[in-house]
N, C-alpha and C positions, 0 to 999 in steps of 0.2 A: 504493500500500500504506500510505502514511502516513495516509490517510483511511479505513483499514480496508476498502478496496475491492479486489476481485480483478479485474484487467482481463481481457478476453477475448483480448487479444493484447498481446505485449510491445513491439510496434512502433507500431501505430496502432490502439489500442483504441477501439471505438465503443460498447461496452457494458461495464459493470463491475458486479459483484455484491458486496454487503456480506459480510464474513467470517462474520457470524452467520447469514446466509441460506445461505452455502455449507456451514456446519456442519450446518444443517438438511437440506440436500440430501444430505450425506454420511450422515447418520443414516437418512434415508429409503432410500437405496440399500443400505447395508450392515447396517442394523439391521432395517429393515422389508422388505428384499429387493425394493425396487421398481426397475424398469428406468428408464433415463434417459428413454425414451419416455413412461412413465407419469407421471414427475415433470413433464415438460414439458407434458403434457396437462392435469394438475391446475392448474399455474401459469397456463396459457393460459386455462383456464375461470375462474379467480379474478380474473385481471387481463387481460381481453380487449383493452383499449384501449392498454395500456402495454407488453405483452410483444411483442417483435419476432417475426416469423415464423421467423426463424433461431435462435430460442432453443434448440431441441433441439440443433442443431449447435454452438452456443456452449457449452452445458452438457456435451456430449460431449467437447469439447476442454479445458474449464477444470476439470472435476471431477478428472481424473487429475493435472493439473498442480498443483492445490491440495493433493490428497492426498499427492503426492510432496514438495511443498514443506514440508508439515506434518511429515512424517517426518524430513526433513533438519534442520529446526529443533529437533525433539525430540531428535535424536541430538546436536546441538551443545550443547543444554542439559544433557544427561546428562553430557557430558564436562566442560563448563565448571563445573558445580556439583557434580560427583561424586555424581550421583544413582544410584539403583538402576537398572541397565540393564533395558530393556524386554523382553529375552529371558531374564530370570531370574525364576523363580517366587519372589515375595517371602516366601512362607510356608515355602520349603524351602531357604533360603540356608544354613542351619546344620544340615542333616540329618546324622545320625550313624549310619550303617549300615555295619558292618564284619564281619558274620558270615560265616563260611566257607560256600562253596556246597556243595550236596549232590553225590553221585556223578552222573556224566553218564548221560544216556539218549539214544540215537541211533536208536531204533526208529521214531520217527514220520516217515512219508514226507511231505515237503512241499517246496515250492520246486523242483519237478522241472524239468528242462530243457524239457520239453514245454510248460510254462506260460510260458516266457520268449519274448519277441519283441516287436518294435515294432508299435505300432498303425498300420495302413496309412494313408498319407496325412497323418500327423501328425508334427510334429517332436519332440513330447514325448508320452510314453505315459501319464503320470499324475503324481501328486504324492506324495512320501513325507514323512510328518509325524511329529513326536514331541511328546508333551505330558507334563506332570507327572502321573504316574499317580495321585497322591493328591488333587490340587486341580484338575486339568483345565486348567492353565495351558499354552497352546501355547508350545513352546520353539523348535524349528527345523523348517524344511521345505525340500525340495529337489526339483527337477524330475527325472522319471524318463525315461530315453531308451528303456528296454526294459521287460521284465517285472520283477516284484519279485525282487531278488537280495540277497545279503548285503553287496554293495558299498555300497548305500544305507544299510543298517543300521549298518555299521561307521563310515561317514562321519559319520552323525548322532551316534553315540556318541562319536566323537572330538571333535566340536564341543562336546558336552555336557561331556566331560571337561575340555576347555580352559577352559570357563566355570565349572564347579563343582568341579573337581578329581576325585580318584579315589574320593571318598566317595559311591558311587552304588549304586543297586539298579535292575535292569532287568526290565521286563515285555516279553515278546515272544511272538507267537502260536506260534512253534516254537522256544522257548528251548532245548530240548534239542539242536537242530541248530545253533543259534547259538553255544552255549557253547564248543565246541572252536575255532571260528574266532575268537571273541573272545579266547581265551587265546593263540592264535597271533599275533594282531594287536597285543594290548596286554598286555604282561607284568604291568603294575601293576594290571590289572583281573581277574586270573585268579581271585580269591577273592570277587568281589562276589556278593551274592545275586541269583538269577534265578528268575523264575516265569512262568507262562502266565496271561493274563487269564482271569477266571472263566468267561466265555462259551465259551472253547475248552477249558478245563481238563478238563471232564467227557468230552470226546471222546478223551482219552488212555487208555491202559491203566493198570492198577493200579500197575505199576512206575514208569511215567512220573509218575503223579499223586503218588506217594510222595516224589518228588524235586522236582517243579515246581508242585505245586498251591499256589495262593496262600494257602489256609487252613492249610497245613502249614508253609509257609515264613513267617518272622516279618514279615508285612505287615499284620497286623490284619484289618480288614474292607474294605480297598482292593480294588475289583473291577477296576481298570485298564481300564475300558471307555470312557475319555474320548474316544478317537479316534472311536468310533461316535457319541458325542454331538456331537463337533465336526463330523463330516460331516453329521449330521442338521441342525445349525444352519446350515451353509453349503452344503448340497446344491443350493440353487436357483441358485448361481453356476456350476454345472457347464456348463450350456448357454451361458453368457456367456463362459466361458473356454476353450471347446473349440477354437475356430477363430481367435481373435485372435492377434497376434504374441506372442512370449514375454515381452517387456517389459510389455505391457498385462496379460497373464495373471498375471504375478507380482505386479504392483501391485494388481490386483483381489483376488487371494487374500490378499496381505499386509493390505490394508484389512479384509477380511472376518475374518481371523484376529485382527487387532488389536481389532475390536469384541467378538469372543468373549473375548479376553484381558481387556479392560476389565471385562466382566461378572464374570469370575472374581475379579479384584482387588477389585471392589466387594463381592463376596459372601464374601470371606475372613473378615471379622469375624463373619458369620453362622455360618460353619463352626466357628470357635473357640468360639462360644457354646454349641454343641450338647454 
């Protein structure tokens, strides 16, 4: 590592890859969504005489190790130099939303028991993700053992509360059903503003929309549809993460979300110029 080379093995490495080249492979995999097989084929075509036949196997082992090592180093740097944490949206650190919420609406039928259940043959049924509704910055994600339920929602909100405090506003597809459970779980969040993302808002009745439509609650022109954009950007990793073990799946998703996160950070200055 002192020579900026990533060894293929920590015991008896026979091959080492330069860090700059590893960064290129990371970008190809998580930004261009290329598989390890595709990357190995391109490299073998460009360097047929110097690339070993086991390069695909080497890359399969070293890419996750390098990605994990990079995350650990970044975490240590955040702590050592008191940097902005990577799971905090830098544009929303000082948000100030304290408006009282509107009366509840519990008429919308969603999250029924019939929809809950484990996916057959899989140890995890899906991924529950949260983003900054205004800037699209991925915040927290967690594995789902069964169908969508309020347990995941409340757990994510609790993590966000610990990071940001109680100065929050929440968008959720069935906000009217979540509101009473949120009040029961967190006394200090009972008055936070809540709304439904624009895409779902118009499927509600008039009474529901009067309380939870984002254009009537003070959220400006925020559409809160960043989760759909996130899944569109990372959807190609679905097949890659369906059957591997939980550790590899979480690492792959973390890297994919971090690439999306970096793009949002780079574009924040463009957002403020508008």
